[in-house]
N, C-alpha and C positions, 0 to 999 in steps of 0.2 A: 603206067597207062591210066589216063584220067577218064572219069565217067562221062559218057556222052548222054546227058540228060537235058531236061527242059531248061529253057532260058530263065523261067520264073524261079527255078531252084538255084541258079547260078548267079543271079544279080547280087552285087555287093550289098545293096540296100535291104537285102532280106537276112542280113546277119542277126539282127534283133530277133526276127522271127525264128531263125534256126536256134537261137540261144533259148528262146522260150520253149520251143519244141523239146529240146534236150532236158530242160528243167522238168517239164511235165513228164516226159518219158522216164527219166531216172527216179523222180519222185514216186510215180506209180510202181516202177519196178521194185523199189525197196518197200514201200508202204503196203503194197498188196500182200507181201509176205508176212505181214502182221496178221493176216486173216487165215486161220488154220481150222479147217473143219475135220475134227477128229474121226468122225465116221467114214470119211472118204479115204483116209490113209495118206501116206507121204507122197506117192506117185501122182495120184489123183489131184491132190493139192498143188503139186509142182506144175502139173499141166494147167491147173486153174490160173496160177500165177503167170505162167508163160503166155497163155492164150489172152489173159487180160492185158498183158504188156503188148502182145501182138496187135490186139485191137487198137490200142493207143497209137502204136506205131504206124498202123495203116491209116488211121484217122489224120495223123500229122503229115504222112505222105500224100494223102489226097488233097490236103490243104496246099501242098507245094507242087501238085501236078506230077508226082513221081509214083511209079508202080514197082512192084516187087521185081518185075522183069528188068526194069532199068538197073536195079540194084544187084542183079545176077541170077535171079531165078529164072533162067532161060534155058532152052534145050541146048545141050552141048553140041558143038559142031562135029566133034570127033569123040566117039565113046571110049575108044582105047586110049586116047590121050588123056581123056578125063580120068579114067581108071589109073593110068600111070601116074598122073599128078596126086591122086589119092594115096597110092602106095608110097610115093616119095614123102608125102605129108606124114604118113604113119612111121616111115623110117626116121624121119627127123624128130618127131615126138619121142619115139623110143630111145634114140640116142640122147636127147635132151634129158629125159628122165633118168637115164643111167648116170649121165654126167652130174645131174643134181644129187643123186643119191650118194655119189662118191664125195662130193665136196660139201654137202650140207652140214655134216658134223664138224667140219674145220672152219666154218665161217665165224667171223668175229662177232657175231650177233646171235641172240637167243631166238630159237624158232620153236614154237609149240609142235608136239608130235601130231601126226595124222591119226585120228581116231575114226575115220570114216568106215574102215572095214569092220570095226567093233560095233559101229552104229548101224550096220547093214540089216540086222535082224529087226531093229525097231522101225526101220524105213521100208524095207522090202518084205518082211517076213522071213522065216527060216528057210533060206534057199538051198541049204546044204543037202545035195542029193534029190532036191524036189524039182524034177524037170516039168512037171504040170504047172507049178507056180511060175517057174522060169518062162515058159511059153505064153502064160497068160498075161505076164507083165511086160514082156518085151516090146509089144506094139506101143505101149506108152513110153517106154524108154526111147525107142527109135523116134517117135514123134516129137519128144522133148529134145533129142539131139538135133533134129532138123530145125526146130523153133529157135534153139540157141544160136545156130549159125545164122538164120535169118535176122534174128534181132541184134546179136552182138557184132557180127562182121557185116551183115547187110545194112541194117539201119544205123546203129550207133556209130560204127567206124565212119561211114559216109557222112553223117550229120556232124561229127566232131571235125572231120576233114574240112568240110565246106565252111564250118564256123571260123576255122583258122586259115581260110583260103588266101588271106593277104600275106601270109608267111611262106617262106621257102620250105620250112620243115612241117608243113600241114599234114602230110600223110603220116610222117614219122610220129608226130604227136598223136594223131588219131589212132595209129596202130598200138602205141604204148598205153594210151588212156583206156582203150577198150579192154586191153588185157588186164590192167590194174583192176577196173571195175568187175570184170568176169571173175578174177581171182578172189577179190573181196566177197563178191556175191555167193561164192561157193563156201566160204568159211569166214565169219565175221571176226577174224583175228589174223595175226601174223603167223601163220602155221605152215607146215609141210603142205597141207591140202591146198591152202590158198595160193601158195607159190607154185605148186604143181599145175594148178588150174590156170594160173596167170601165164606160166610158160607155154602151156598148150595153146592158150588164146593168142599169145604173141606169134607162135608159128602159124597159127591159123590165119591171123591177120596179115602176116607178111605173104603168105601163100595166096591169099585172096587178091592182094595187089599185084603180085608177081605173075600169077596165072591166068590174067585176063579178067579178073573180077567176076568169075562165074562161081556161083555158090555150091554147085553140084560136087566138085572134088572135096570140098570141105565137108559137106553133108555126109558124103560116102565115108570119108575118113572118120568123122566124129561118130557115126553109127557103128562102125567096126570097132573103134576103141571102146565105146560103151558096151558093146556086145561082148567083147573079150573080158571087160571088167566084170560083167555079170556072170560069164561062164566061170570065172575064177571063184566066185561066190557059191556056185553050185557044186563044183568039183571038190 
């Protein structure tokens, strides 16, 4: 299902403009992470990074006469169907993670271990049994989850797709590249964490394309996944 958006966005002669947009976006996405305000803490800094990137994406969208609604931030036509898609995404993610856990030790390549759980205290504080801290940080976690779907599936996937619009495999390229970037951004190495994040992004990207390019099933699924992850750190 192709995106029904403005002619200005679809014109072949805008390929150069789309390429410039992506360069600006990715540069800001990674460079802004070099700015870390220690007094704010990890979550607040994460939101600062995502919101900065969100502003850049919105700016480039306005240049192309594209809105977030065009990219999928629109009211679902059927709430039950949307929830069903979210549940299906969650099931696919769980199955994929289990499969990866089974095969990762038998792969012919070396993969760095995932240290994200051990790093959780330095990022979020001591969550073990601390429900007050959990409740206080969850709004930021959920907002970050939503922003990641807007940026990675909404903006980045569509911009890469349109950049390769002259090829048959434009959508496949876009889904794969956004997953690679998403995984690398979560861990700047070839590790269990980066691969896991990449697999999740791959499933989200496929679901976005297959389920009518509405971002809400992805946002709901992403929020549930991160909520479960945070619960695991409290219990």
